[in-house]
PQR file of N, CA, C, O and H, with PARSE charges and radii, in Angstrom:
ATOM      1  N   MET A   1     180.157 108.560  91.301 -0.4000 1.5000
ATOM      2  CA  MET A   1     179.494 109.655  90.617 -0.0000 2.0000
ATOM      3  C   MET A   1     179.164 109.279  89.174  0.5500 1.7000
ATOM      4  O   MET A   1     178.039 109.484  88.720 -0.5500 1.4000
ATOM      5  N   MET A   2     180.124 108.738  88.463 -0.4000 1.5000
ATOM      6  CA  MET A   2     179.922 108.352  87.066 -0.0000 2.0000
ATOM      7  C   MET A   2     178.882 107.245  86.965  0.5500 1.7000
ATOM      8  O   MET A   2     178.063 107.236  86.046 -0.5500 1.4000
ATOM      9  H   MET A   2     181.039 108.571  88.832  0.4000 1.0000
ATOM     10  N   ARG A   3     178.916 106.315  87.909 -0.4000 1.5000
ATOM     11  CA  ARG A   3     177.972 105.206  87.917 -0.0000 2.0000
ATOM     12  C   ARG A   3     176.542 105.720  88.098  0.5500 1.7000
ATOM     13  O   ARG A   3     175.620 105.239  87.439 -0.5500 1.4000
ATOM     14  H   ARG A   3     179.582 106.322  88.655  0.4000 1.0000
ATOM     15  N   GLU A   4     176.361 106.681  88.976 -0.4000 1.5000
ATOM     16  CA  GLU A   4     175.033 107.252  89.206 -0.0000 2.0000
ATOM     17  C   GLU A   4     174.535 108.000  87.965  0.5500 1.7000
ATOM     18  O   GLU A   4     173.357 107.934  87.614 -0.5500 1.4000
ATOM     19  H   GLU A   4     177.110 107.071  89.512  0.4000 1.0000
ATOM     20  N   MET A   5     175.435 108.692  87.327 -0.4000 1.5000
ATOM     21  CA  MET A   5     175.067 109.425  86.127 -0.0000 2.0000
ATOM     22  C   MET A   5     174.644 108.463  85.011  0.5500 1.7000
ATOM     23  O   MET A   5     173.670 108.719  84.303 -0.5500 1.4000
ATOM     24  H   MET A   5     176.392 108.746  87.612  0.4000 1.0000
ATOM     25  N   MET A   6     175.372 107.368  84.860 -0.4000 1.5000
ATOM     26  CA  MET A   6     175.020 106.361  83.862 -0.0000 2.0000
ATOM     27  C   MET A   6     173.677 105.715  84.204  0.5500 1.7000
ATOM     28  O   MET A   6     172.858 105.462  83.320 -0.5500 1.4000
ATOM     29  H   MET A   6     176.163 107.160  85.435  0.4000 1.0000
ATOM     30  N   LYS A   7     173.463 105.455  85.477 -0.4000 1.5000
ATOM     31  CA  LYS A   7     172.213 104.853  85.920 -0.0000 2.0000
ATOM     32  C   LYS A   7     171.034 105.787  85.633  0.5500 1.7000
ATOM     33  O   LYS A   7     169.984 105.347  85.164 -0.5500 1.4000
ATOM     34  H   LYS A   7     174.129 105.660  86.195  0.4000 1.0000
ATOM     35  N   ASP A   8     171.217 107.074  85.917 -0.4000 1.5000
ATOM     36  CA  ASP A   8     170.164 108.051  85.627 -0.0000 2.0000
ATOM     37  C   ASP A   8     169.890 108.142  84.131  0.5500 1.7000
ATOM     38  O   ASP A   8     168.738 108.236  83.707 -0.5500 1.4000
ATOM     39  H   ASP A   8     172.069 107.432  86.298  0.4000 1.0000
ATOM     40  N   MET A   9     170.951 108.113  83.339 -0.4000 1.5000
ATOM     41  CA  MET A   9     170.790 108.200  81.898 -0.0000 2.0000
ATOM     42  C   MET A   9     170.052 106.964  81.369  0.5500 1.7000
ATOM     43  O   MET A   9     169.198 107.089  80.492 -0.5500 1.4000
ATOM     44  H   MET A   9     171.887 108.036  83.684  0.4000 1.0000
ATOM     45  N   LEU A  10     170.368 105.785  81.888 -0.4000 1.5000
ATOM     46  CA  LEU A  10     169.687 104.574  81.467 -0.0000 2.0000
ATOM     47  C   LEU A  10     168.211 104.607  81.858  0.5500 1.7000
ATOM     48  O   LEU A  10     167.353 104.178  81.087 -0.5500 1.4000
ATOM     49  H   LEU A  10     171.061 105.684  82.601  0.4000 1.0000
ATOM     50  N   GLN A  11     167.916 105.116  83.054 -0.4000 1.5000
ATOM     51  CA  GLN A  11     166.519 105.234  83.477 -0.0000 2.0000
ATOM     52  C   GLN A  11     165.760 106.198  82.561  0.5500 1.7000
ATOM     53  O   GLN A  11     164.611 105.953  82.195 -0.5500 1.4000
ATOM     54  H   GLN A  11     168.613 105.465  83.680  0.4000 1.0000
ATOM     55  N   HIS A  12     166.415 107.281  82.205 -0.4000 1.5000
ATOM     56  CA  HIS A  12     165.799 108.266  81.308 -0.0000 2.0000
ATOM     57  C   HIS A  12     165.508 107.641  79.943  0.5500 1.7000
ATOM     58  O   HIS A  12     164.426 107.835  79.388 -0.5500 1.4000
ATOM     59  H   HIS A  12     167.349 107.481  82.502  0.4000 1.0000
ATOM     60  N   MET A  13     166.475 106.891  79.401 -0.4000 1.5000
ATOM     61  CA  MET A  13     166.296 106.233  78.107 -0.0000 2.0000
ATOM     62  C   MET A  13     165.189 105.190  78.180  0.5500 1.7000
ATOM     63  O   MET A  13     164.405 105.045  77.242 -0.5500 1.4000
ATOM     64  H   MET A  13     167.353 106.734  79.851  0.4000 1.0000
ATOM     65  N   LYS A  14     165.126 104.472  79.283 -0.4000 1.5000
ATOM     66  CA  LYS A  14     164.097 103.453  79.467 -0.0000 2.0000
ATOM     67  C   LYS A  14     162.710 104.104  79.460  0.5500 1.7000
ATOM     68  O   LYS A  14     161.778 103.581  78.848 -0.5500 1.4000
ATOM     69  H   LYS A  14     165.763 104.591  80.045  0.4000 1.0000
ATOM     70  N   GLY A  15     162.580 105.228  80.131 -0.4000 1.5000
ATOM     71  CA  GLY A  15     161.315 105.952  80.148 -0.0000 2.0000
ATOM     72  C   GLY A  15     160.915 106.423  78.761  0.5500 1.7000
ATOM     73  O   GLY A  15     159.741 106.362  78.398 -0.5500 1.4000
ATOM     74  H   GLY A  15     163.337 105.652  80.628  0.4000 1.0000
ATOM     75  N   LYS A  16     161.883 106.892  77.984 -0.4000 1.5000
ATOM     76  CA  LYS A  16     161.600 107.346  76.616 -0.0000 2.0000
ATOM     77  C   LYS A  16     161.120 106.187  75.742  0.5500 1.7000
ATOM     78  O   LYS A  16     160.206 106.357  74.936 -0.5500 1.4000
ATOM     79  H   LYS A  16     162.837 106.942  78.279  0.4000 1.0000
ATOM     80  N   LEU A  17     161.728 105.016  75.896 -0.4000 1.5000
ATOM     81  CA  LEU A  17     161.314 103.860  75.112 -0.0000 2.0000
ATOM     82  C   LEU A  17     159.892 103.444  75.462  0.5500 1.7000
ATOM     83  O   LEU A  17     159.117 103.082  74.577 -0.5500 1.4000
ATOM     84  H   LEU A  17     162.471 104.878  76.551  0.4000 1.0000
ATOM     85  N   GLN A  18     159.550 103.491  76.721 -0.4000 1.5000
ATOM     86  CA  GLN A  18     158.195 103.141  77.133 -0.0000 2.0000
ATOM     87  C   GLN A  18     157.200 104.151  76.582  0.5500 1.7000
ATOM     88  O   GLN A  18     156.100 103.770  76.182 -0.5500 1.4000
ATOM     89  H   GLN A  18     160.180 103.785  77.440  0.4000 1.0000
ATOM     90  N   ASP A  19     157.558 105.426  76.552 -0.4000 1.5000
ATOM     91  CA  ASP A  19     156.686 106.447  75.983 -0.0000 2.0000
ATOM     92  C   ASP A  19     156.462 106.193  74.493  0.5500 1.7000
ATOM     93  O   ASP A  19     155.364 106.422  73.987 -0.5500 1.4000
ATOM     94  H   ASP A  19     158.452 105.736  76.876  0.4000 1.0000
ATOM     95  N   GLN A  20     157.473 105.730  73.798 -0.4000 1.5000
ATOM     96  CA  GLN A  20     157.357 105.451  72.365 -0.0000 2.0000
ATOM     97  C   GLN A  20     156.373 104.324  72.107  0.5500 1.7000
ATOM     98  O   GLN A  20     155.637 104.358  71.121 -0.5500 1.4000
ATOM     99  H   GLN A  20     158.365 105.544  74.209  0.4000 1.0000
ATOM    100  N   LYS A  21     156.351 103.323  72.986 -0.4000 1.5000
ATOM    101  CA  LYS A  21     155.418 102.217  72.807 -0.0000 2.0000
ATOM    102  C   LYS A  21     153.981 102.715  72.891  0.5500 1.7000
ATOM    103  O   LYS A  21     153.127 102.271  72.123 -0.5500 1.4000
ATOM    104  H   LYS A  21     156.949 103.296  73.787  0.4000 1.0000
ATOM    105  N   GLY A  22     153.708 103.617  73.802 -0.4000 1.5000
ATOM    106  CA  GLY A  22     152.363 104.172  73.924 -0.0000 2.0000
ATOM    107  C   GLY A  22     151.991 104.981  72.701  0.5500 1.7000
ATOM    108  O   GLY A  22     150.861 104.900  72.220 -0.5500 1.4000
ATOM    109  H   GLY A  22     154.401 103.977  74.426  0.4000 1.0000
ATOM    110  N   ALA A  23     152.927 105.757  72.196 -0.4000 1.5000
ATOM    111  CA  ALA A  23     152.667 106.560  71.001 -0.0000 2.0000
ATOM    112  C   ALA A  23     152.429 105.658  69.794  0.5500 1.7000
ATOM    113  O   ALA A  23     151.575 105.951  68.958 -0.5500 1.4000
ATOM    114  H   ALA A  23     153.845 105.823  72.586  0.4000 1.0000
ATOM    115  N   THR A  24     153.172 104.579  69.703 -0.4000 1.5000
ATOM    116  CA  THR A  24     152.997 103.649  68.588 -0.0000 2.0000
ATOM    117  C   THR A  24     151.617 103.015  68.632  0.5500 1.7000
ATOM    118  O   THR A  24     150.973 102.858  67.594 -0.5500 1.4000
ATOM    119  H   THR A  24     153.866 104.342  70.382  0.4000 1.0000
ATOM    120  N   ALA A  25     151.156 102.652  69.819 -0.4000 1.5000
ATOM    121  CA  ALA A  25     149.826 102.058  69.952 -0.0000 2.0000
ATOM    122  C   ALA A  25     148.752 103.042  69.503  0.5500 1.7000
ATOM    123  O   ALA A  25     147.787 102.654  68.845 -0.5500 1.4000
ATOM    124  H   ALA A  25     151.679 102.779  70.662  0.4000 1.0000
ATOM    125  N   VAL A  26     148.914 104.297  69.853 -0.4000 1.5000
ATOM    126  CA  VAL A  26     147.950 105.321  69.433 -0.0000 2.0000
ATOM    127  C   VAL A  26     147.975 105.476  67.920  0.5500 1.7000
ATOM    128  O   VAL A  26     146.925 105.591  67.288 -0.5500 1.4000
ATOM    129  H   VAL A  26     149.698 104.612  70.389  0.4000 1.0000
ATOM    130  N   GLU A  27     149.163 105.479  67.337 -0.4000 1.5000
ATOM    131  CA  GLU A  27     149.281 105.611  65.881 -0.0000 2.0000
ATOM    132  C   GLU A  27     148.613 104.439  65.172  0.5500 1.7000
ATOM    133  O   GLU A  27     147.908 104.636  64.182 -0.5500 1.4000
ATOM    134  H   GLU A  27     150.017 105.385  67.850  0.4000 1.0000
ATOM    135  N   TYR A  28     148.826 103.221  65.667 -0.4000 1.5000
ATOM    136  CA  TYR A  28     148.167 102.062  65.062 -0.0000 2.0000
ATOM    137  C   TYR A  28     146.655 102.162  65.207  0.5500 1.7000
ATOM    138  O   TYR A  28     145.922 101.806  64.284 -0.5500 1.4000
ATOM    139  H   TYR A  28     149.398 103.060  66.471  0.4000 1.0000
ATOM    140  N   GLY A  29     146.184 102.637  66.340 -0.4000 1.5000
ATOM    141  CA  GLY A  29     144.743 102.816  66.537 -0.0000 2.0000
ATOM    142  C   GLY A  29     144.156 103.811  65.548  0.5500 1.7000
ATOM    143  O   GLY A  29     143.074 103.589  65.005 -0.5500 1.4000
ATOM    144  H   GLY A  29     146.780 102.926  67.090  0.4000 1.0000
ATOM    145  N   LEU A  30     144.865 104.900  65.314 -0.4000 1.5000
ATOM    146  CA  LEU A  30     144.403 105.891  64.335 -0.0000 2.0000
ATOM    147  C   LEU A  30     144.395 105.326  62.918  0.5500 1.7000
ATOM    148  O   LEU A  30     143.479 105.601  62.143 -0.5500 1.4000
ATOM    149  H   LEU A  30     145.744 105.080  65.755  0.4000 1.0000
ATOM    150  N   MET A  31     145.412 104.539  62.581 -0.4000 1.5000
ATOM    151  CA  MET A  31     145.452 103.930  61.247 -0.0000 2.0000
ATOM    152  C   MET A  31     144.293 102.962  61.061  0.5500 1.7000
ATOM    153  O   MET A  31     143.672 102.942  59.999 -0.5500 1.4000
ATOM    154  H   MET A  31     146.156 104.316  63.210  0.4000 1.0000
ATOM    155  N   VAL A  32     143.996 102.162  62.074 -0.4000 1.5000
ATOM    156  CA  VAL A  32     142.883 101.217  61.980 -0.0000 2.0000
ATOM    157  C   VAL A  32     141.565 101.965  61.824  0.5500 1.7000
ATOM    158  O   VAL A  32     140.712 101.558  61.035 -0.5500 1.4000
ATOM    159  H   VAL A  32     144.501 102.179  62.937  0.4000 1.0000
ATOM    160  N   ALA A  33     141.390 103.054  62.566 -0.4000 1.5000
ATOM    161  CA  ALA A  33     140.163 103.845  62.453 -0.0000 2.0000
ATOM    162  C   ALA A  33     140.029 104.443  61.051  0.5500 1.7000
ATOM    163  O   ALA A  33     138.936 104.447  60.484 -0.5500 1.4000
ATOM    164  H   ALA A  33     142.082 103.385  63.206  0.4000 1.0000
ATOM    165  N   LEU A  34     141.117 104.942  60.494 -0.4000 1.5000
ATOM    166  CA  LEU A  34     141.091 105.511  59.148 -0.0000 2.0000
ATOM    167  C   LEU A  34     140.763 104.446  58.105  0.5500 1.7000
ATOM    168  O   LEU A  34     139.953 104.683  57.209 -0.5500 1.4000
ATOM    169  H   LEU A  34     142.005 104.939  60.954  0.4000 1.0000
ATOM    170  N   ILE A  35     141.382 103.287  58.220 -0.4000 1.5000
ATOM    171  CA  ILE A  35     141.119 102.201  57.276 -0.0000 2.0000
ATOM    172  C   ILE A  35     139.663 101.758  57.371  0.5500 1.7000
ATOM    173  O   ILE A  35     139.017 101.521  56.350 -0.5500 1.4000
ATOM    174  H   ILE A  35     142.039 103.095  58.948  0.4000 1.0000
ATOM    175  N   ALA A  36     139.140 101.645  58.599 -0.4000 1.5000
ATOM    176  CA  ALA A  36     137.745 101.246  58.779 -0.0000 2.0000
ATOM    177  C   ALA A  36     136.804 102.268  58.153  0.5500 1.7000
ATOM    178  O   ALA A  36     135.803 101.896  57.540 -0.5500 1.4000
ATOM    179  H   ALA A  36     139.665 101.838  59.429  0.4000 1.0000
ATOM    180  N   THR A  37     137.115 103.541  58.302 -0.4000 1.5000
ATOM    181  CA  THR A  37     136.284 104.595  57.721 -0.0000 2.0000
ATOM    182  C   THR A  37     136.270 104.503  56.197  0.5500 1.7000
ATOM    183  O   THR A  37     135.220 104.641  55.570 -0.5500 1.4000
ATOM    184  H   THR A  37     137.927 103.843  58.800  0.4000 1.0000
ATOM    185  N   VAL A  38     137.430 104.271  55.613 -0.4000 1.5000
ATOM    186  CA  VAL A  38     137.522 104.142  54.150 -0.0000 2.0000
ATOM    187  C   VAL A  38     136.737 102.919  53.678  0.5500 1.7000
ATOM    188  O   VAL A  38     136.019 102.993  52.680 -0.5500 1.4000
ATOM    189  H   VAL A  38     138.283 104.159  56.123  0.4000 1.0000
ATOM    190  N   ILE A  39     136.865 101.811  54.377 -0.4000 1.5000
ATOM    191  CA  ILE A  39     136.144 100.592  53.989 -0.0000 2.0000
ATOM    192  C   ILE A  39     134.640 100.811  54.074  0.5500 1.7000
ATOM    193  O   ILE A  39     133.902 100.397  53.180 -0.5500 1.4000
ATOM    194  H   ILE A  39     137.448 101.751  55.188  0.4000 1.0000
ATOM    195  N   ILE A  40     134.182 101.458  55.138 -0.4000 1.5000
ATOM    196  CA  ILE A  40     132.747 101.732  55.286 -0.0000 2.0000
ATOM    197  C   ILE A  40     132.254 102.609  54.135  0.5500 1.7000
ATOM    198  O   ILE A  40     131.180 102.363  53.584 -0.5500 1.4000
ATOM    199  H   ILE A  40     134.781 101.795  55.864  0.4000 1.0000
ATOM    200  N   GLY A  41     133.021 103.613  53.777 -0.4000 1.5000
ATOM    201  CA  GLY A  41     132.645 104.486  52.660 -0.0000 2.0000
ATOM    202  C   GLY A  41     132.565 103.731  51.349  0.5500 1.7000
ATOM    203  O   GLY A  41     131.626 103.926  50.576 -0.5500 1.4000
ATOM    204  H   GLY A  41     133.893 103.812  54.225  0.4000 1.0000
ATOM    205  N   ILE A  42     133.536 102.874  51.089 -0.4000 1.5000
ATOM    206  CA  ILE A  42     133.553 102.094  49.845 -0.0000 2.0000
ATOM    207  C   ILE A  42     132.373 101.130  49.797  0.5500 1.7000
ATOM    208  O   ILE A  42     131.698 101.023  48.773 -0.5500 1.4000
ATOM    209  H   ILE A  42     134.298 102.715  51.717  0.4000 1.0000
ATOM    210  N   VAL A  43     132.124 100.433  50.893 -0.4000 1.5000
ATOM    211  CA  VAL A  43     131.025  99.466  50.923 -0.0000 2.0000
ATOM    212  C   VAL A  43     129.682 100.171  50.749  0.5500 1.7000
ATOM    213  O   VAL A  43     128.799  99.663  50.058 -0.5500 1.4000
ATOM    214  H   VAL A  43     132.672 100.520  51.725  0.4000 1.0000
ATOM    215  N   THR A  44     129.526 101.328  51.369 -0.4000 1.5000
ATOM    216  CA  THR A  44     128.278 102.081  51.230 -0.0000 2.0000
ATOM    217  C   THR A  44     128.060 102.509  49.787  0.5500 1.7000
ATOM    218  O   THR A  44     126.963 102.351  49.252 -0.5500 1.4000
ATOM    219  H   THR A  44     130.244 101.740  51.931  0.4000 1.0000
ATOM    220  N   THR A  45     129.090 103.046  49.157 -0.4000 1.5000
ATOM    221  CA  THR A  45     128.987 103.483  47.758 -0.0000 2.0000
ATOM    222  C   THR A  45     128.722 102.296  46.837  0.5500 1.7000
ATOM    223  O   THR A  45     127.865 102.361  45.955 -0.5500 1.4000
ATOM    224  H   THR A  45     129.981 103.174  49.592  0.4000 1.0000
ATOM    225  N   LEU A  46     129.458 101.221  47.049 -0.4000 1.5000
ATOM    226  CA  LEU A  46     129.284 100.031  46.223 -0.0000 2.0000
ATOM    227  C   LEU A  46     127.882  99.457  46.401  0.5500 1.7000
ATOM    228  O   LEU A  46     127.258  99.032  45.428 -0.5500 1.4000
ATOM    229  H   LEU A  46     130.154 101.168  47.765  0.4000 1.0000
ATOM    230  N   GLY A  47     127.384  99.442  47.634 -0.4000 1.5000
ATOM    231  CA  GLY A  47     126.038  98.929  47.894 -0.0000 2.0000
ATOM    232  C   GLY A  47     124.974  99.751  47.193  0.5500 1.7000
ATOM    233  O   GLY A  47     124.025  99.195  46.639 -0.5500 1.4000
ATOM    234  H   GLY A  47     127.891  99.788  48.424  0.4000 1.0000
ATOM    235  N   THR A  48     125.117 101.052  47.211 -0.4000 1.5000
ATOM    236  CA  THR A  48     124.159 101.928  46.527 -0.0000 2.0000
ATOM    237  C   THR A  48     124.186 101.688  45.024  0.5500 1.7000
ATOM    238  O   THR A  48     123.138 101.598  44.384 -0.5500 1.4000
ATOM    239  H   THR A  48     125.888 101.504  47.661  0.4000 1.0000
ATOM    240  N   ASN A  49     125.381 101.584  44.466 -0.4000 1.5000
ATOM    241  CA  ASN A  49     125.513 101.344  43.017 -0.0000 2.0000
ATOM    242  C   ASN A  49     124.928  99.986  42.628  0.5500 1.7000
ATOM    243  O   ASN A  49     124.260  99.870  41.601 -0.5500 1.4000
ATOM    244  H   ASN A  49     126.232 101.657  44.985  0.4000 1.0000
ATOM    245  N   LEU A  50     125.176  98.966  43.440 -0.4000 1.5000
ATOM    246  CA  LEU A  50     124.634  97.647  43.139 -0.0000 2.0000
ATOM    247  C   LEU A  50     123.114  97.639  43.242  0.5500 1.7000
ATOM    248  O   LEU A  50     122.434  97.009  42.433 -0.5500 1.4000
ATOM    249  H   LEU A  50     125.719  99.060  44.275  0.4000 1.0000
ATOM    250  N   SER A  51     122.594  98.331  44.225 -0.4000 1.5000
ATOM    251  CA  SER A  51     121.144  98.404  44.381 -0.0000 2.0000
ATOM    252  C   SER A  51     120.503  99.058  43.166  0.5500 1.7000
ATOM    253  O   SER A  51     119.476  98.593  42.672 -0.5500 1.4000
ATOM    254  H   SER A  51     123.147  98.843  44.882  0.4000 1.0000
ATOM    255  N   THR A  52     121.103 100.124  42.693 -0.4000 1.5000
ATOM    256  CA  THR A  52     120.594 100.818  41.487 -0.0000 2.0000
ATOM    257  C   THR A  52     120.669  99.891  40.269  0.5500 1.7000
ATOM    258  O   THR A  52     119.727  99.813  39.480 -0.5500 1.4000
ATOM    259  H   THR A  52     121.938 100.502  43.094  0.4000 1.0000
ATOM    260  N   MET A  53     121.795  99.194  40.126 -0.4000 1.5000
ATOM    261  CA  MET A  53     121.978  98.306  38.981 -0.0000 2.0000
ATOM    262  C   MET A  53     120.946  97.169  39.000  0.5500 1.7000
ATOM    263  O   MET A  53     120.345  96.859  37.971 -0.5500 1.4000
ATOM    264  H   MET A  53     122.560  99.257  40.767  0.4000 1.0000
ATOM    265  N   PHE A  54     120.744  96.559  40.154 -0.4000 1.5000
ATOM    266  CA  PHE A  54     119.770  95.459  40.251 -0.0000 2.0000
ATOM    267  C   PHE A  54     118.352  95.970  40.018  0.5500 1.7000
ATOM    268  O   PHE A  54     117.523  95.265  39.441 -0.5500 1.4000
ATOM    269  H   PHE A  54     121.232  96.812  40.990  0.4000 1.0000
ATOM    270  N   GLY A  55     118.073  97.182  40.462 -0.4000 1.5000
ATOM    271  CA  GLY A  55     116.767  97.774  40.190 -0.0000 2.0000
ATOM    272  C   GLY A  55     116.527  97.974  38.702  0.5500 1.7000
ATOM    273  O   GLY A  55     115.428  97.733  38.203 -0.5500 1.4000
ATOM    274  H   GLY A  55     118.745  97.754  40.931  0.4000 1.0000
ATOM    275  N   THR A  56     117.554  98.413  38.005 -0.4000 1.5000
ATOM    276  CA  THR A  56     117.478  98.597  36.556 -0.0000 2.0000
ATOM    277  C   THR A  56     117.264  97.281  35.842  0.5500 1.7000
ATOM    278  O   THR A  56     116.430  97.179  34.943 -0.5500 1.4000
ATOM    279  H   THR A  56     118.447  98.609  38.411  0.4000 1.0000
ATOM    280  N   VAL A  57     118.027  96.265  36.249 -0.4000 1.5000
ATOM    281  CA  VAL A  57     117.912  94.934  35.644 -0.0000 2.0000
ATOM    282  C   VAL A  57     116.523  94.356  35.922  0.5500 1.7000
ATOM    283  O   VAL A  57     115.889  93.803  35.022 -0.5500 1.4000
ATOM    284  H   VAL A  57     118.705  96.348  36.980  0.4000 1.0000
ATOM    285  N   ALA A  58     116.052  94.481  37.157 -0.4000 1.5000
ATOM    286  CA  ALA A  58     114.734  93.947  37.497 -0.0000 2.0000
ATOM    287  C   ALA A  58     113.630  94.666  36.698  0.5500 1.7000
ATOM    288  O   ALA A  58     112.666  94.032  36.268 -0.5500 1.4000
ATOM    289  H   ALA A  58     116.566  94.929  37.888  0.4000 1.0000
ATOM    290  N   GLY A  59     113.769  95.964  36.505 -0.4000 1.5000
ATOM    291  CA  GLY A  59     112.800  96.711  35.700 -0.0000 2.0000
ATOM    292  C   GLY A  59     112.815  96.269  34.250  0.5500 1.7000
ATOM    293  O   GLY A  59     111.764  96.179  33.616 -0.5500 1.4000
ATOM    294  H   GLY A  59     114.552  96.479  36.854  0.4000 1.0000
ATOM    295  N   ALA A  60     113.999  95.992  33.719 -0.4000 1.5000
ATOM    296  CA  ALA A  60     114.115  95.550  32.323 -0.0000 2.0000
ATOM    297  C   ALA A  60     113.500  94.163  32.145  0.5500 1.7000
ATOM    298  O   ALA A  60     112.843  93.884  31.141 -0.5500 1.4000
ATOM    299  H   ALA A  60     114.853  96.066  34.234  0.4000 1.0000
ATOM    300  N   ILE A  61     113.723  93.307  33.131 -0.4000 1.5000
ATOM    301  CA  ILE A  61     113.162  91.945  33.061 -0.0000 2.0000
ATOM    302  C   ILE A  61     111.637  91.996  33.180  0.5500 1.7000
ATOM    303  O   ILE A  61     110.936  91.298  32.447 -0.5500 1.4000
ATOM    304  H   ILE A  61     114.256  93.534  33.946  0.4000 1.0000
ATOM    305  N   ALA A  62     111.129  92.804  34.084 -0.4000 1.5000
ATOM    306  CA  ALA A  62     109.679  92.919  34.284 -0.0000 2.0000
ATOM    307  C   ALA A  62     109.002  93.537  33.068  0.5500 1.7000
ATOM    308  O   ALA A  62     107.854  93.211  32.764 -0.5500 1.4000
ATOM    309  H   ALA A  62     111.699  93.371  34.679  0.4000 1.0000
ATOM    310  N   GLY A  63     109.695  94.417  32.380 -0.4000 1.5000
ATOM    311  CA  GLY A  63     109.136  95.064  31.204 -0.0000 2.0000
ATOM    312  C   GLY A  63     109.193  94.203  29.961  0.5500 1.7000
ATOM    313  O   GLY A  63     108.513  94.482  28.973 -0.5500 1.4000
ATOM    314  H   GLY A  63     110.627  94.682  32.627  0.4000 1.0000
ATOM    315  N   ALA A  64     110.015  93.141  30.005 -0.4000 1.5000
ATOM    316  CA  ALA A  64     110.178  92.302  28.806 -0.0000 2.0000
ATOM    317  C   ALA A  64     109.073  91.356  28.669  0.5500 1.7000
ATOM    318  O   ALA A  64     109.044  90.573  27.719 -0.5500 1.4000
ATOM    319  H   ALA A  64     110.568  92.914  30.807  0.4000 1.0000
TER
END
C-alpha cells in the first residue's frame, strides 16, 4: 500500500515537472517576442531620426 502511494506521488510530481517545462518555454517565447518588439520600435525611431538628420545635412551642403 505504501509503495503504491509513493509511486503515485512520484508520478504526480513527474507530471508537474513536465508541465513546468512547457510553461517555461511559453514564458521564454513571450520574452523573445517582447524584446523583438522593443528592438523593432527602437530601430524604426532611430531610422526616422537618422533620415531627418541626413536630409538636413544634405540640404545644408546643397545650399552652401
